[in-house]
N, C-alpha and C positions, 0 to 999 in steps of 0.2 A: 811620143816616145821618151822625150827628155824627162818626163815625170818619173819614169821607172828607175832612172839613174840618179835622181835628185835626192840628196840626203836631208835637205831642209824642206819640210812641208810648206813653209811660207813662200817658197819659190816655185811651187808647183802650179800648173795651169788648170788642171781639172779638179773641181771641188770634191768629187767622190774620192779620188786618190788622196787629196789633201786631208780630208777628214779621217780616212782610215790610217794614213801614215801618222797623223797627229795623235790619234787614239793609241796606236801601238808604241809610239815613241815617248809620249808625254803623260799619258794617263796611267794610273796605278793598275787599273783593270786590264789595260792593254798589255802592260808589262807582264802581268800574271798570266795572261793568255799566251803570250809568246813563250814564257817559261814552261807552261804546261805542254805546249806543242813541241818544244825542244826536248823535254823530258820523254814524251811519247816517242819521238823519233829516235832518241838514244836507246830506249828500251827495245824498240823494234829492231834496231841495228844489232844490239847485243843478242837478241833472240835469233836473228838470222845467223850471226857468227857462231852461236852455240850449235845450231842445226847443221851448219857446214862442218864444224869440227866433229860432230857425231858421225856424219856421213863419211868424212875422211878417215875417221877411226875405224869404222866398219870396213871400208875399202882396204885399209892397211891390214886389218885382221884377216880378211879373206885372202889377200895377196900372200900374207905370211903362211896361211893354211895351205894355199896352193903350192907354195915353194916347198913346204915340209912334205906334202904328199908327193911332189915330183922327186924329191930326194929319197923317199921311201919306195919309189918306182910303182906308185899306184896307177891304175889304168886311167886314161884320159876321161872316159865317161864318168868315173867316180869323182875325179877332181872337179869336173864341171858341175856334177850334182851337188857336191857339198860346199864348194867355195864360190861357185857361180861366175867365174870369169868367162870371157869369150875364148873360143879355141885359139884365136890369134894371140890373145894376152898370155895364154898358157904357153904357147910356142915362144913368145918373148921371154917369159920367165925361165923356160927350159934352157934357152941360149945363155941367159945370165948366169945360171948356176953351173953350167958345164964348162 
């Protein structure tokens, strides 16, 4: 277990871990590999963030639509059909605007 926390490959006990740690820390190809992995992780994180933002934007838009429809006294089934919130959520929104 000590090898997993050891920063210096020369102080590691297991040769497989020593070789890999040395490769990633001291060889140019290892450094390039780590950079590519980090870049991929960053890109994936950004893509996840954008997807979450889009989802949040759609939810905000639907909530806004439901509020507008409530203010215009539209029937509950029409609000559910077009803005797709749950009946419980519509009840919450109705309490907020009254």
